PyMOL Python script that loads the backbone (N, CA, C, O; Angstrom):
from pymol import cmd

cmd.read_pdbstr("""\
ATOM      1  N   MET A   1      33.812-121.030 182.599  1.00  0.00           N
ATOM      2  CA  MET A   1      34.697-120.072 181.846  1.00  0.00           C
ATOM      3  C   MET A   1      36.453-119.923 182.336  1.00  0.00           C
ATOM      4  O   MET A   1      36.626-120.701 183.274  1.00  0.00           O
ATOM      5  N   THR A   2      37.129-119.537 182.155  1.00  0.00           N
ATOM      6  CA  THR A   2      38.634-119.479 181.648  1.00  0.00           C
ATOM      7  C   THR A   2      38.690-117.889 182.738  1.00  0.00           C
ATOM      8  O   THR A   2      37.733-117.132 182.899  1.00  0.00           O
ATOM      9  N   TRP A   3      40.191-117.710 183.406  1.00  0.00           N
ATOM     10  CA  TRP A   3      40.550-116.075 183.953  1.00  0.00           C
ATOM     11  C   TRP A   3      41.434-115.412 182.577  1.00  0.00           C
ATOM     12  O   TRP A   3      42.561-115.796 182.266  1.00  0.00           O
ATOM     13  N   GLY A   4      40.818-114.567 181.999  1.00  0.00           N
ATOM     14  CA  GLY A   4      40.774-113.953 180.558  1.00  0.00           C
ATOM     15  C   GLY A   4      42.412-112.600 180.911  1.00  0.00           C
ATOM     16  O   GLY A   4      42.727-111.832 180.003  1.00  0.00           O
ATOM     17  N   GLY A   5      43.230-112.578 182.342  1.00  0.00           N
ATOM     18  CA  GLY A   5      43.358-111.533 183.304  1.00  0.00           C
ATOM     19  C   GLY A   5      42.886-110.344 183.439  1.00  0.00           C
ATOM     20  O   GLY A   5      41.707-110.217 183.109  1.00  0.00           O
ATOM     21  N   MET A   6      43.518-109.271 183.884  1.00  0.00           N
ATOM     22  CA  MET A   6      43.106-107.985 184.286  1.00  0.00           C
ATOM     23  C   MET A   6      42.350-107.214 183.584  1.00  0.00           C
ATOM     24  O   MET A   6      42.949-107.108 182.513  1.00  0.00           O
ATOM     25  N   PRO A   7      41.511-106.681 183.537  1.00  0.00           N
ATOM     26  CA  PRO A   7      40.483-105.769 182.692  1.00  0.00           C
ATOM     27  C   PRO A   7      41.594-103.990 182.590  1.00  0.00           C
ATOM     28  O   PRO A   7      42.413-103.473 183.349  1.00  0.00           O
ATOM     29  N   GLU A   8      41.205-103.735 181.703  1.00  0.00           N
ATOM     30  CA  GLU A   8      41.703-102.724 181.055  1.00  0.00           C
ATOM     31  C   GLU A   8      41.261-101.623 181.543  1.00  0.00           C
ATOM     32  O   GLU A   8      40.105-101.232 181.384  1.00  0.00           O
ATOM     33  N   HIS A   9      42.820-100.558 182.673  1.00  0.00           N
ATOM     34  CA  HIS A   9      41.838 -99.480 182.908  1.00  0.00           C
ATOM     35  C   HIS A   9      42.480 -98.286 183.146  1.00  0.00           C
ATOM     36  O   HIS A   9      43.555 -98.151 183.731  1.00  0.00           O
ATOM     37  N   THR A  10      41.832 -97.481 182.704  1.00  0.00           N
ATOM     38  CA  THR A  10      42.599 -95.770 181.750  1.00  0.00           C
ATOM     39  C   THR A  10      42.549 -94.784 183.396  1.00  0.00           C
ATOM     40  O   THR A  10      41.616 -95.114 184.127  1.00  0.00           O
ATOM     41  N   LYS A  11      42.967 -94.280 183.637  1.00  0.00           N
ATOM     42  CA  LYS A  11      42.635 -93.185 184.128  1.00  0.00           C
ATOM     43  C   LYS A  11      42.255 -92.086 183.316  1.00  0.00           C
ATOM     44  O   LYS A  11      42.964 -91.823 182.344  1.00  0.00           O
ATOM     45  N   LEU A  12      40.890 -91.156 183.644  1.00  0.00           N
ATOM     46  CA  LEU A  12      40.294 -90.147 182.467  1.00  0.00           C
ATOM     47  C   LEU A  12      40.890 -88.516 183.097  1.00  0.00           C
ATOM     48  O   LEU A  12      40.953 -87.912 184.168  1.00  0.00           O
ATOM     49  N   SER A  13      41.244 -88.323 181.670  1.00  0.00           N
ATOM     50  CA  SER A  13      41.703 -86.674 182.374  1.00  0.00           C
ATOM     51  C   SER A  13      40.169 -85.686 182.913  1.00  0.00           C
ATOM     52  O   SER A  13      38.990 -85.870 182.612  1.00  0.00           O
ATOM     53  N   MET A  14      40.650 -84.891 183.582  1.00  0.00           N
ATOM     54  CA  MET A  14      38.672 -84.578 184.040  1.00  0.00           C
ATOM     55  C   MET A  14      37.658 -83.837 182.290  1.00  0.00           C
ATOM     56  O   MET A  14      36.497 -84.124 181.998  1.00  0.00           O
ATOM     57  N   THR A  15      38.246 -83.254 181.782  1.00  0.00           N
ATOM     58  CA  THR A  15      37.718 -82.942 180.245  1.00  0.00           C
ATOM     59  C   THR A  15      36.694 -84.582 180.292  1.00  0.00           C
ATOM     60  O   THR A  15      35.482 -84.617 180.507  1.00  0.00           O
ATOM     61  N   ALA A  16      37.716 -85.981 179.993  1.00  0.00           N
ATOM     62  CA  ALA A  16      37.478 -86.317 179.625  1.00  0.00           C
ATOM     63  C   ALA A  16      36.001 -87.599 180.372  1.00  0.00           C
ATOM     64  O   ALA A  16      35.249 -88.269 179.663  1.00  0.00           O
ATOM     65  N   THR A  17      36.008 -87.566 182.098  1.00  0.00           N
ATOM     66  CA  THR A  17      35.202 -87.124 182.964  1.00  0.00           C
ATOM     67  C   THR A  17      34.068 -86.554 182.666  1.00  0.00           C
ATOM     68  O   THR A  17      33.116 -87.248 182.308  1.00  0.00           O
ATOM     69  N   LYS A  18      33.990 -85.400 182.749  1.00  0.00           N
ATOM     70  CA  LYS A  18      32.999 -85.014 182.293  1.00  0.00           C
ATOM     71  C   LYS A  18      31.655 -84.989 181.281  1.00  0.00           C
ATOM     72  O   LYS A  18      30.483 -84.632 181.400  1.00  0.00           O
ATOM     73  N   ARG A  19      32.890 -85.853 179.707  1.00  0.00           N
ATOM     74  CA  ARG A  19      31.649 -86.415 179.161  1.00  0.00           C
ATOM     75  C   ARG A  19      31.132 -87.608 178.863  1.00  0.00           C
ATOM     76  O   ARG A  19      30.072 -87.964 178.348  1.00  0.00           O
ATOM     77  N   GLU A  20      32.603 -88.478 179.516  1.00  0.00           N
ATOM     78  CA  GLU A  20      31.843 -89.856 179.863  1.00  0.00           C
ATOM     79  C   GLU A  20      30.275 -89.982 180.582  1.00  0.00           C
ATOM     80  O   GLU A  20      29.177 -90.436 180.259  1.00  0.00           O
ATOM     81  N   LEU A  21      31.093 -89.053 182.157  1.00  0.00           N
ATOM     82  CA  LEU A  21      29.438 -89.549 183.059  1.00  0.00           C
ATOM     83  C   LEU A  21      28.402 -88.652 182.422  1.00  0.00           C
ATOM     84  O   LEU A  21      27.424 -88.525 183.159  1.00  0.00           O
ATOM     85  N   LYS A  22      28.304 -87.937 181.191  1.00  0.00           N
ATOM     86  CA  LYS A  22      27.348 -86.550 181.299  1.00  0.00           C
ATOM     87  C   LYS A  22      26.655 -88.256 180.210  1.00  0.00           C
ATOM     88  O   LYS A  22      25.461 -88.539 180.311  1.00  0.00           O
ATOM     89  N   LYS A  23      27.489 -89.037 179.409  1.00  0.00           N
ATOM     90  CA  LYS A  23      26.773 -90.111 178.289  1.00  0.00           C
ATOM     91  C   LYS A  23      25.931 -90.886 179.713  1.00  0.00           C
ATOM     92  O   LYS A  23      24.726 -91.012 179.495  1.00  0.00           O
ATOM     93  N   VAL A  24      26.288 -91.290 180.793  1.00  0.00           N
ATOM     94  CA  VAL A  24      25.892 -91.808 181.683  1.00  0.00           C
ATOM     95  C   VAL A  24      25.112 -90.943 182.823  1.00  0.00           C
ATOM     96  O   VAL A  24      24.741 -91.548 183.829  1.00  0.00           O
ATOM     97  N   ASN A  25      24.900 -89.816 182.724  1.00  0.00           N
ATOM     98  CA  ASN A  25      23.836 -89.308 183.338  1.00  0.00           C
ATOM     99  C   ASN A  25      24.267 -89.445 184.934  1.00  0.00           C
ATOM    100  O   ASN A  25      23.346 -89.608 185.734  1.00  0.00           O
ATOM    101  N   LEU A  26      26.202 -89.358 185.637  1.00  0.00           N
ATOM    102  CA  LEU A  26      25.813 -89.313 186.528  1.00  0.00           C
ATOM    103  C   LEU A  26      26.948 -88.479 187.188  1.00  0.00           C
ATOM    104  O   LEU A  26      28.067 -88.352 186.691  1.00  0.00           O
ATOM    105  N   GLU A  27      26.662 -88.091 188.007  1.00  0.00           N
ATOM    106  CA  GLU A  27      28.605 -87.354 189.034  1.00  0.00           C
ATOM    107  C   GLU A  27      28.943 -88.009 189.492  1.00  0.00           C
ATOM    108  O   GLU A  27      28.568 -89.164 189.697  1.00  0.00           O
ATOM    109  N   ILE A  28      30.281 -87.106 189.979  1.00  0.00           N
ATOM    110  CA  ILE A  28      31.881 -88.015 190.426  1.00  0.00           C
ATOM    111  C   ILE A  28      31.802 -88.675 191.830  1.00  0.00           C
ATOM    112  O   ILE A  28      32.432 -89.589 192.362  1.00  0.00           O
ATOM    113  N   ASP A  29      30.369 -87.525 192.389  1.00  0.00           N
ATOM    114  CA  ASP A  29      29.970 -87.766 193.536  1.00  0.00           C
ATOM    115  C   ASP A  29      29.018 -89.552 193.796  1.00  0.00           C
ATOM    116  O   ASP A  29      28.743 -90.041 194.892  1.00  0.00           O
ATOM    117  N   GLU A  30      28.696 -90.197 192.345  1.00  0.00           N
ATOM    118  CA  GLU A  30      27.679 -90.690 192.460  1.00  0.00           C
ATOM    119  C   GLU A  30      28.218 -92.296 192.174  1.00  0.00           C
ATOM    120  O   GLU A  30      27.486 -93.272 192.016  1.00  0.00           O
ATOM    121  N   LEU A  31      30.107 -92.271 192.152  1.00  0.00           N
ATOM    122  CA  LEU A  31      30.151 -92.685 191.343  1.00  0.00           C
ATOM    123  C   LEU A  31      30.862 -94.269 192.308  1.00  0.00           C
ATOM    124  O   LEU A  31      31.862 -94.016 192.980  1.00  0.00           O
ATOM    125  N   PRO A  32      30.356 -95.762 192.345  1.00  0.00           N
ATOM    126  CA  PRO A  32      31.947 -96.515 193.460  1.00  0.00           C
ATOM    127  C   PRO A  32      33.406 -96.146 193.638  1.00  0.00           C
ATOM    128  O   PRO A  32      33.918 -95.301 192.904  1.00  0.00           O
ATOM    129  N   LEU A  33      33.831 -96.527 194.235  1.00  0.00           N
ATOM    130  CA  LEU A  33      34.991 -96.113 194.679  1.00  0.00           C
ATOM    131  C   LEU A  33      36.003 -97.171 194.442  1.00  0.00           C
ATOM    132  O   LEU A  33      35.809 -98.387 194.456  1.00  0.00           O
ATOM    133  N   ILE A  34      37.064 -96.562 194.231  1.00  0.00           N
ATOM    134  CA  ILE A  34      38.798 -97.700 193.840  1.00  0.00           C
ATOM    135  C   ILE A  34      39.840 -97.758 194.821  1.00  0.00           C
ATOM    136  O   ILE A  34      40.841 -97.105 194.525  1.00  0.00           O
ATOM    137  N   GLU A  35      39.854 -98.114 195.455  1.00  0.00           N
ATOM    138  CA  GLU A  35      41.205 -97.830 196.270  1.00  0.00           C
ATOM    139  C   GLU A  35      42.092 -97.825 195.798  1.00  0.00           C
ATOM    140  O   GLU A  35      42.309 -98.717 194.978  1.00  0.00           O
ATOM    141  N   TRP A  36      43.125 -96.783 196.068  1.00  0.00           N
ATOM    142  CA  TRP A  36      44.643 -96.977 195.570  1.00  0.00           C
ATOM    143  C   TRP A  36      45.530 -97.302 195.220  1.00  0.00           C
ATOM    144  O   TRP A  36      46.389 -96.879 194.447  1.00  0.00           O
ATOM    145  N   GLY A  37      45.342 -98.336 195.943  1.00  0.00           N
ATOM    146  CA  GLY A  37      46.000 -99.157 195.871  1.00  0.00           C
ATOM    147  C   GLY A  37      45.753-100.773 195.054  1.00  0.00           C
ATOM    148  O   GLY A  37      46.548-101.683 194.820  1.00  0.00           O
ATOM    149  N   ASP A  38      44.735-100.662 194.859  1.00  0.00           N
ATOM    150  CA  ASP A  38      44.093-102.038 193.703  1.00  0.00           C
ATOM    151  C   ASP A  38      45.082-102.219 192.870  1.00  0.00           C
ATOM    152  O   ASP A  38      45.855-101.330 192.511  1.00  0.00           O
ATOM    153  N   LYS A  39      45.111-103.379 192.519  1.00  0.00           N
ATOM    154  CA  LYS A  39      46.084-103.975 191.527  1.00  0.00           C
ATOM    155  C   LYS A  39      46.418-103.663 189.677  1.00  0.00           C
ATOM    156  O   LYS A  39      47.428-103.781 188.984  1.00  0.00           O
ATOM    157  N   GLY A  40      44.920-103.199 189.382  1.00  0.00           N
ATOM    158  CA  GLY A  40      45.167-102.221 188.231  1.00  0.00           C
ATOM    159  C   GLY A  40      45.544-100.493 188.531  1.00  0.00           C
ATOM    160  O   GLY A  40      46.106 -99.754 187.722  1.00  0.00           O
ATOM    161  N   LEU A  41      45.290-100.290 189.264  1.00  0.00           N
ATOM    162  CA  LEU A  41      46.462 -99.276 189.816  1.00  0.00           C
ATOM    163  C   LEU A  41      47.372 -98.723 189.433  1.00  0.00           C
ATOM    164  O   LEU A  41      47.841 -97.772 188.808  1.00  0.00           O
ATOM    165  N   GLU A  42      47.565 -99.911 190.188  1.00  0.00           N
ATOM    166  CA  GLU A  42      49.226-100.176 190.338  1.00  0.00           C
ATOM    167  C   GLU A  42      49.922-100.900 189.112  1.00  0.00           C
ATOM    168  O   GLU A  42      51.064-101.359 189.093  1.00  0.00           O
ATOM    169  N   ARG A  43      49.109-100.901 188.228  1.00  0.00           N
ATOM    170  CA  ARG A  43      49.905-101.467 187.030  1.00  0.00           C
ATOM    171  C   ARG A  43      49.995-100.195 186.202  1.00  0.00           C
ATOM    172  O   ARG A  43      50.874 -99.958 185.374  1.00  0.00           O
ATOM    173  N   LEU A  44      49.287 -99.648 186.428  1.00  0.00           N
ATOM    174  CA  LEU A  44      48.811 -97.825 185.823  1.00  0.00           C
ATOM    175  C   LEU A  44      50.260 -97.425 185.837  1.00  0.00           C
ATOM    176  O   LEU A  44      50.962 -97.172 184.858  1.00  0.00           O
ATOM    177  N   ARG A  45      50.681 -97.405 187.461  1.00  0.00           N
ATOM    178  CA  ARG A  45      51.877 -96.419 188.284  1.00  0.00           C
ATOM    179  C   ARG A  45      52.575 -96.991 187.613  1.00  0.00           C
ATOM    180  O   ARG A  45      53.035 -96.295 186.707  1.00  0.00           O
ATOM    181  N   ASN A  46      52.961 -98.208 187.630  1.00  0.00           N
ATOM    182  CA  ASN A  46      54.240 -98.635 186.819  1.00  0.00           C
ATOM    183  C   ASN A  46      54.398 -98.482 185.550  1.00  0.00           C
ATOM    184  O   ASN A  46      55.480 -98.840 185.086  1.00  0.00           O
ATOM    185  N   GLN A  47      53.549 -98.011 184.795  1.00  0.00           N
ATOM    186  CA  GLN A  47      53.622 -97.429 183.510  1.00  0.00           C
ATOM    187  C   GLN A  47      53.845 -95.936 183.514  1.00  0.00           C
ATOM    188  O   GLN A  47      53.711 -95.169 182.561  1.00  0.00           O
ATOM    189  N   GLY A  48      54.244 -95.628 184.874  1.00  0.00           N
ATOM    190  CA  GLY A  48      53.981 -94.566 184.538  1.00  0.00           C
ATOM    191  C   GLY A  48      53.036 -92.727 184.933  1.00  0.00           C
ATOM    192  O   GLY A  48      53.387 -91.555 185.074  1.00  0.00           O
ATOM    193  N   VAL A  49      51.765 -93.515 184.957  1.00  0.00           N
ATOM    194  CA  VAL A  49      50.320 -92.794 184.954  1.00  0.00           C
ATOM    195  C   VAL A  49      50.773 -92.457 187.034  1.00  0.00           C
ATOM    196  O   VAL A  49      50.851 -93.126 188.065  1.00  0.00           O
ATOM    197  N   GLU A  50      50.944 -91.015 186.599  1.00  0.00           N
ATOM    198  CA  GLU A  50      50.175 -90.376 187.780  1.00  0.00           C
ATOM    199  C   GLU A  50      48.370 -90.839 188.192  1.00  0.00           C
ATOM    200  O   GLU A  50      47.365 -90.755 187.487  1.00  0.00           O
ATOM    201  N   ILE A  51      48.525 -91.273 189.450  1.00  0.00           N
ATOM    202  CA  ILE A  51      47.355 -91.643 189.961  1.00  0.00           C
ATOM    203  C   ILE A  51      47.021 -90.873 191.515  1.00  0.00           C
ATOM    204  O   ILE A  51      47.768 -91.045 192.478  1.00  0.00           O
ATOM    205  N   LEU A  52      45.922 -90.107 191.568  1.00  0.00           N
ATOM    206  CA  LEU A  52      46.217 -88.735 192.741  1.00  0.00           C
ATOM    207  C   LEU A  52      44.063 -89.317 193.161  1.00  0.00           C
ATOM    208  O   LEU A  52      43.153 -89.630 192.393  1.00  0.00           O
ATOM    209  N   LEU A  53      44.122 -89.201 194.584  1.00  0.00           N
ATOM    210  CA  LEU A  53      42.683 -89.059 195.236  1.00  0.00           C
ATOM    211  C   LEU A  53      41.567 -88.694 194.512  1.00  0.00           C
ATOM    212  O   LEU A  53      41.118 -87.690 195.064  1.00  0.00           O
ATOM    213  N   GLY A  54      41.024 -88.931 193.752  1.00  0.00           N
ATOM    214  CA  GLY A  54      39.822 -88.360 193.309  1.00  0.00           C
ATOM    215  C   GLY A  54      39.868 -88.194 191.878  1.00  0.00           C
ATOM    216  O   GLY A  54      39.083 -87.485 191.248  1.00  0.00           O
ATOM    217  N   ASP A  55      40.641 -88.746 191.473  1.00  0.00           N
ATOM    218  CA  ASP A  55      40.791 -89.411 189.618  1.00  0.00           C
ATOM    219  C   ASP A  55      39.269 -89.996 190.021  1.00  0.00           C
ATOM    220  O   ASP A  55      38.507 -90.161 190.973  1.00  0.00           O
ATOM    221  N   VAL A  56      39.470 -90.268 187.928  1.00  0.00           N
ATOM    222  CA  VAL A  56      38.079 -91.301 187.835  1.00  0.00           C
ATOM    223  C   VAL A  56      38.707 -92.152 186.502  1.00  0.00           C
ATOM    224  O   VAL A  56      38.521 -91.752 185.353  1.00  0.00           O
ATOM    225  N   ILE A  57      39.416 -93.284 186.794  1.00  0.00           N
ATOM    226  CA  ILE A  57      38.796 -94.257 186.330  1.00  0.00           C
ATOM    227  C   ILE A  57      38.046 -95.612 185.526  1.00  0.00           C
ATOM    228  O   ILE A  57      37.205 -96.444 185.867  1.00  0.00           O
ATOM    229  N   LYS A  58      38.700 -95.393 184.486  1.00  0.00           N
ATOM    230  CA  LYS A  58      37.719 -96.157 183.377  1.00  0.00           C
ATOM    231  C   LYS A  58      38.554 -97.997 182.740  1.00  0.00           C
ATOM    232  O   LYS A  58      39.500 -98.474 182.113  1.00  0.00           O
ATOM    233  N   ILE A  59      37.141 -98.400 183.611  1.00  0.00           N
ATOM    234  CA  ILE A  59      37.848-100.482 183.015  1.00  0.00           C
ATOM    235  C   ILE A  59      35.739-100.616 182.302  1.00  0.00           C
ATOM    236  O   ILE A  59      34.525-100.414 182.319  1.00  0.00           O
ATOM    237  N   THR A  60      37.467-101.325 181.631  1.00  0.00           N
ATOM    238  CA  THR A  60      36.802-101.559 180.466  1.00  0.00           C
ATOM    239  C   THR A  60      36.702-103.671 180.345  1.00  0.00           C
ATOM    240  O   THR A  60      37.643-103.973 179.611  1.00  0.00           O
ATOM    241  N   ARG A  61      36.191-104.570 180.645  1.00  0.00           N
ATOM    242  CA  ARG A  61      35.641-105.321 180.013  1.00  0.00           C
ATOM    243  C   ARG A  61      35.206-106.167 179.102  1.00  0.00           C
ATOM    244  O   ARG A  61      34.231-105.755 178.474  1.00  0.00           O
ATOM    245  N   LYS A  62      35.714-107.518 178.735  1.00  0.00           N
ATOM    246  CA  LYS A  62      34.869-108.254 177.799  1.00  0.00           C
ATOM    247  C   LYS A  62      33.202-108.616 178.851  1.00  0.00           C
ATOM    248  O   LYS A  62      33.112-109.059 179.995  1.00  0.00           O
ATOM    249  N   SER A  63      32.569-108.380 178.289  1.00  0.00           N
ATOM    250  CA  SER A  63      31.080-109.732 178.670  1.00  0.00           C
ATOM    251  C   SER A  63      31.073-110.436 177.738  1.00  0.00           C
ATOM    252  O   SER A  63      31.530-110.248 176.611  1.00  0.00           O
ATOM    253  N   THR A  64      30.504-111.361 178.205  1.00  0.00           N
ATOM    254  CA  THR A  64      30.097-112.264 177.083  1.00  0.00           C
ATOM    255  C   THR A  64      28.401-112.172 176.137  1.00  0.00           C
ATOM    256  O   THR A  64      28.072-112.408 174.974  1.00  0.00           O
ATOM    257  N   THR A  65      27.737-111.750 177.256  1.00  0.00           N
ATOM    258  CA  THR A  65      26.231-110.882 176.854  1.00  0.00           C
ATOM    259  C   THR A  65      26.650-109.433 176.312  1.00  0.00           C
ATOM    260  O   THR A  65      26.393-109.099 175.155  1.00  0.00           O
ATOM    261  N   GLY A  66      27.413-108.462 177.358  1.00  0.00           N
ATOM    262  CA  GLY A  66      26.957-107.002 176.443  1.00  0.00           C
ATOM    263  C   GLY A  66      28.216-106.987 175.956  1.00  0.00           C
ATOM    264  O   GLY A  66      28.536-106.068 176.709  1.00  0.00           O
ATOM    265  N   GLY A  67      29.180-107.192 175.377  1.00  0.00           N
ATOM    266  CA  GLY A  67      30.539-106.878 174.136  1.00  0.00           C
ATOM    267  C   GLY A  67      31.145-106.336 175.825  1.00  0.00           C
ATOM    268  O   GLY A  67      31.131-106.595 177.028  1.00  0.00           O
ATOM    269  N   MET A  68      31.720-105.262 174.604  1.00  0.00           N
ATOM    270  CA  MET A  68      32.260-104.541 175.904  1.00  0.00           C
ATOM    271  C   MET A  68      31.458-103.518 177.012  1.00  0.00           C
ATOM    272  O   MET A  68      30.464-102.820 176.806  1.00  0.00           O
ATOM    273  N   VAL A  69      32.112-103.656 178.035  1.00  0.00           N
ATOM    274  CA  VAL A  69      31.442-102.979 179.398  1.00  0.00           C
ATOM    275  C   VAL A  69      32.498-102.120 179.790  1.00  0.00           C
ATOM    276  O   VAL A  69      33.678-102.460 179.866  1.00  0.00           O
ATOM    277  N   GLU A  70      32.056-101.032 180.028  1.00  0.00           N
ATOM    278  CA  GLU A  70      32.899 -99.723 180.713  1.00  0.00           C
ATOM    279  C   GLU A  70      32.379 -99.629 182.205  1.00  0.00           C
ATOM    280  O   GLU A  70      31.233 -99.880 182.577  1.00  0.00           O
ATOM    281  N   TYR A  71      33.254 -99.292 182.849  1.00  0.00           N
ATOM    282  CA  TYR A  71      33.277 -99.077 184.192  1.00  0.00           C
ATOM    283  C   TYR A  71      33.706 -97.974 185.092  1.00  0.00           C
ATOM    284  O   TYR A  71      34.845 -98.214 185.491  1.00  0.00           O
ATOM    285  N   PHE A  72      33.225 -96.823 185.581  1.00  0.00           N
ATOM    286  CA  PHE A  72      33.931 -95.911 186.133  1.00  0.00           C
ATOM    287  C   PHE A  72      34.151 -95.661 187.454  1.00  0.00           C
ATOM    288  O   PHE A  72      33.073 -95.584 188.043  1.00  0.00           O
ATOM    289  N   ARG A  73      35.232 -95.477 188.278  1.00  0.00           N
ATOM    290  CA  ARG A  73      35.320 -95.534 189.579  1.00  0.00           C
ATOM    291  C   ARG A  73      36.328 -94.316 190.331  1.00  0.00           C
ATOM    292  O   ARG A  73      37.530 -94.259 190.075  1.00  0.00           O
ATOM    293  N   LYS A  74      35.598 -93.290 191.362  1.00  0.00           N
ATOM    294  CA  LYS A  74      36.517 -92.860 191.714  1.00  0.00           C
ATOM    295  C   LYS A  74      37.654 -93.306 192.446  1.00  0.00           C
ATOM    296  O   LYS A  74      37.227 -94.254 193.105  1.00  0.00           O
ATOM    297  N   VAL A  75      39.401 -93.085 192.811  1.00  0.00           N
ATOM    298  CA  VAL A  75      39.559 -93.573 193.474  1.00  0.00           C
ATOM    299  C   VAL A  75      39.828 -92.345 194.775  1.00  0.00           C
ATOM    300  O   VAL A  75      39.834 -91.118 194.863  1.00  0.00           O
ATOM    301  N   VAL A  76      40.058 -93.657 195.767  1.00  0.00           N
ATOM    302  CA  VAL A  76      39.607 -93.341 197.806  1.00  0.00           C
ATOM    303  C   VAL A  76      41.140 -93.759 198.263  1.00  0.00           C
ATOM    304  O   VAL A  76      41.879 -93.975 197.302  1.00  0.00           O
ATOM    305  N   ASN A  77      41.530 -93.856 199.108  1.00  0.00           N
ATOM    306  CA  ASN A  77      42.562 -93.793 199.715  1.00  0.00           C
ATOM    307  C   ASN A  77      42.117 -94.985 200.652  1.00  0.00           C
ATOM    308  O   ASN A  77      42.865 -95.379 201.546  1.00  0.00           O
TER     309      ASN A  77
END
""", "prot")
cmd.dss("prot")
cmd.show_as("cartoon", "prot")
cmd.util.cbc("prot")
cmd.orient("prot")
């Protein structure tokens, strides 16, 4: 398997967060965490996206067995 690059990171609005978490039956406090200094978040900040503590990030990865898979993370310090 070769490295295909960093998965896509997207900051969700509060409305999108509620909609996406409802689909997967999760509350924001149940999400795994991602550190503010993560390289994927650094890339978003370099693109002009403001990342605040508590924001929810959607990470989209291509899986060889599951197609495109979405993960959600809550930003912490």
